[in-house]
MITOR-69038 format. One record per residue (C-alpha): residue number from 1; x, y, z. Coordinates in Angstrom, 2 decimals, padded with zeros to 5 digits, always signed. Each point is the difference from the previous one (the first is absolute). Layout:
N
REC  num       xx       yy       zz
REC  NUM        X        Y        Z
...
END
This chain:
179
REC  num       xx       yy       zz
REC    1  +051.45  +041.39  +042.58
REC    2  -001.52  -002.86  -002.01
REC    3  +002.26  -002.80  -001.10
REC    4  +000.46  -000.15  -003.76
REC    5  +001.39  -002.82  -002.05
REC    6  +001.98  +001.46  -002.86
REC    7  +001.94  -002.55  -002.01
REC    8  +001.64  +002.10  -002.70
REC    9  +002.65  +002.57  +000.74
REC   10  +001.07  +002.76  -002.33
REC   11  +003.26  -001.52  -001.23
REC   12  -001.53  -003.41  -000.83
REC   13  -003.42  +001.02  -001.31
REC   14  -000.40  +000.50  -003.71
REC   15  -001.61  +002.79  -001.96
REC   16  -000.73  -000.22  -003.74
REC   17  +001.82  +003.29  -000.69
REC   18  +003.18  -001.03  +001.86
REC   19  +002.55  -002.33  -001.53
REC   20  +003.47  -001.17  +000.93
REC   21  +002.49  +000.15  -002.80
REC   22  +003.69  -000.56  -000.41
REC   23  +002.04  +003.16  +000.32
REC   24  +002.40  +000.21  -002.94
REC   25  +002.20  +002.51  +001.83
REC   26  +000.07  -002.30  +003.04
REC   27  +001.04  -002.98  -002.12
REC   28  +002.73  +002.04  -001.74
REC   29  +001.35  +001.34  +003.30
REC   30  -000.01  -003.49  +001.55
REC   31  +001.76  -001.43  -003.06
REC   32  +002.69  +002.66  +000.23
REC   33  +000.47  -000.82  +003.69
REC   34  +000.33  -003.70  -000.84
REC   35  +002.51  +000.69  -002.78
REC   36  +002.16  +002.32  +002.14
REC   37  -000.13  -002.54  +002.85
REC   38  +001.12  -002.84  -002.25
REC   39  +002.75  +002.11  -001.59
REC   40  +001.27  +001.15  +003.42
REC   41  +000.09  -003.57  +001.26
REC   42  +001.71  -001.26  -003.18
REC   43  +002.55  +002.82  +000.13
REC   44  +001.27  -001.27  +003.36
REC   45  +001.45  -003.05  -001.81
REC   46  +001.99  +002.27  -002.32
REC   47  +001.84  +001.72  +002.86
REC   48  +003.50  -001.23  +000.76
REC   49  -000.40  +000.03  +003.79
REC   50  -003.25  -001.90  +000.62
REC   51  +000.29  +000.35  +003.77
REC   52  +000.30  +003.79  +000.05
REC   53  -002.55  +002.25  +001.67
REC   54  -001.03  +001.47  -003.35
REC   55  -000.60  -003.46  -001.44
REC   56  -002.13  -001.05  +002.96
REC   57  -001.93  +003.28  +000.01
REC   58  -000.66  -000.32  -003.74
REC   59  -001.19  -003.59  +000.50
REC   60  -002.38  +001.00  +002.81
REC   61  -001.23  +003.00  -002.04
REC   62  -000.63  -002.24  -003.03
REC   63  -001.86  -002.65  +001.97
REC   64  -002.08  +002.64  +001.82
REC   65  -000.91  +001.82  -003.21
REC   66  -000.88  -003.30  -001.68
REC   67  -002.31  -001.02  +002.88
REC   68  -001.71  +003.41  +000.13
REC   69  -000.45  -000.15  -003.79
REC   70  -001.63  -003.45  +000.27
REC   71  -002.30  +001.25  +002.78
REC   72  -001.02  +003.07  -002.02
REC   73  -000.50  -002.05  -003.16
REC   74  -002.46  -002.44  +001.53
REC   75  -001.71  +001.95  +002.78
REC   76  +000.25  +003.70  -000.82
REC   77  -000.43  +000.08  -003.77
REC   78  -003.78  +000.43  +000.00
REC   79  -001.95  +003.22  +000.32
REC   80  -003.66  +000.76  +000.60
REC   81  -001.63  +001.97  -002.84
REC   82  -003.33  +001.81  -000.30
REC   83  -001.03  -001.37  -003.41
REC   84  -002.28  +002.79  -001.36
REC   85  +002.77  +002.62  +000.21
REC   86  +003.06  -002.27  +000.06
REC   87  +001.23  +001.76  +003.14
REC   88  +002.15  -001.89  +002.50
REC   89  -001.63  -000.33  +003.41
REC   90  +001.93  +000.05  +003.26
REC   91  -000.94  -001.92  +003.11
REC   92  +000.47  +001.71  +003.34
REC   93  -000.97  -000.21  +003.64
REC   94  -000.82  +002.98  +002.23
REC   95  -000.50  -000.16  +003.78
REC   96  -002.37  +002.09  +002.12
REC   97  -000.81  +000.40  +003.68
REC   98  -003.00  -001.90  +001.34
REC   99  -001.80  +003.27  +000.85
REC  100  -000.67  +000.45  -003.74
REC  101  -001.80  -003.36  -000.36
REC  102  -003.54  +001.31  -000.48
REC  103  +001.03  +002.83  -002.35
REC  104  +002.17  -002.26  -002.16
REC  105  -002.60  -002.74  -000.13
REC  106  -002.61  +002.49  -001.13
REC  107  +002.37  +001.49  -002.60
REC  108  +000.87  -003.39  -001.48
REC  109  -003.54  -001.38  +000.02
REC  110  -001.60  +003.15  -001.41
REC  111  +002.78  +000.78  -002.45
REC  112  -000.08  +003.71  +000.79
REC  113  +003.58  +000.81  +000.88
REC  114  -000.03  +003.57  +001.24
REC  115  +002.86  +002.37  -000.76
REC  116  -000.87  +001.89  +003.19
REC  117  +000.65  -003.06  +002.19
REC  118  +002.39  +000.50  +002.91
REC  119  +000.97  -003.69  +000.23
REC  120  +003.79  -000.46  +000.05
REC  121  +001.84  -003.25  -000.56
REC  122  +002.42  -001.51  +002.52
REC  123  +003.22  -001.97  -000.36
REC  124  -001.86  -002.94  +001.53
REC  125  -003.43  -000.41  +001.51
REC  126  -002.98  -002.15  +000.79
REC  127  -001.66  +000.85  -003.31
REC  128  +001.54  -000.95  -003.31
REC  129  -001.23  +001.15  -003.40
REC  130  +001.19  -002.03  -002.97
REC  131  -000.15  +001.92  -003.26
REC  132  +000.62  -000.69  -003.67
REC  133  +000.25  +003.30  -001.90
REC  134  +000.77  +000.46  -003.69
REC  135  +002.64  +002.58  -000.92
REC  136  -002.51  +001.99  -002.07
REC  137  -002.38  +000.00  +003.01
REC  138  -002.87  -001.48  -002.04
REC  139  -000.31  -003.17  +002.11
REC  140  +000.17  -000.72  +003.72
REC  141  -000.77  -003.04  +002.12
REC  142  -000.28  +000.48  +003.78
REC  143  -000.51  -002.34  +002.94
REC  144  +000.13  +000.76  +003.72
REC  145  +001.38  -002.35  +002.70
REC  146  +000.04  +000.12  +003.80
REC  147  +002.67  -001.56  +002.19
REC  148  -001.48  -002.72  +002.16
REC  149  +002.66  -001.69  +002.13
REC  150  +002.64  -001.59  -002.21
REC  151  -001.49  +000.89  -003.39
REC  152  -001.80  +002.63  -002.08
REC  153  -003.61  -000.99  -000.71
REC  154  -001.95  +001.53  -002.91
REC  155  -002.83  +002.28  +001.11
REC  156  -001.13  +001.09  -003.47
REC  157  -000.27  -001.81  -003.29
REC  158  +002.20  +001.08  -002.89
REC  159  -001.42  +003.19  -001.55
REC  160  +000.90  +001.01  -003.56
REC  161  -000.05  +003.60  -001.20
REC  162  +000.52  +001.44  -003.47
REC  163  +000.48  +003.45  -001.56
REC  164  -001.04  +002.86  +002.36
REC  165  -000.50  -002.28  +002.99
REC  166  +003.51  -001.46  -000.50
REC  167  +001.45  +003.51  -000.25
REC  168  -001.74  +000.86  +003.29
REC  169  +001.58  -003.08  +001.63
REC  170  +003.45  +001.07  -001.27
REC  171  -000.51  +003.55  +001.27
REC  172  -001.16  -001.27  +003.41
REC  173  +003.03  -002.28  +000.30
REC  174  +002.43  +002.75  -001.03
REC  175  -001.51  +002.38  +002.57
REC  176  -000.02  -002.59  +002.80
REC  177  +003.63  -001.11  -000.46
REC  178  +002.56  +000.88  +002.64
REC  179  +002.24  +002.95  -000.82
END
């Protein structure tokens, strides 16, 4: 197998039809978590017995909820969107056995994802396929990696598919998933 130098990976490469935007529902949910955390923590000072188990549990609950809310607000409040349709895209990783290397490489490079394929995914494996798929199945980005001791190395460039080709990718992935 020839050595390839591939700098961009699927989750860091950019495509003109993909944009990251702030999720309003994510911001609202994080804000509610922050507010409930602050109120729970503040309520512990209103209790008569500040050393009781309930007071301590409420304090820990409030601090935990506040910290999770902060984390969600700053790191989990963005979503990937396929701009032409406005559909949210999900990032996922699927693993395959090494015996499927040639078939998967050919599928990804040619862009002809066959519905009749007998390739099944694994819970872990030497091949990793990173995928970004829009909810309306009108956009897909796919890249294949192989495990070389200590790390996964890209063996294909990032391939972008739209419309029917993206639907074929989604169908292939649904059929190859573990039951």
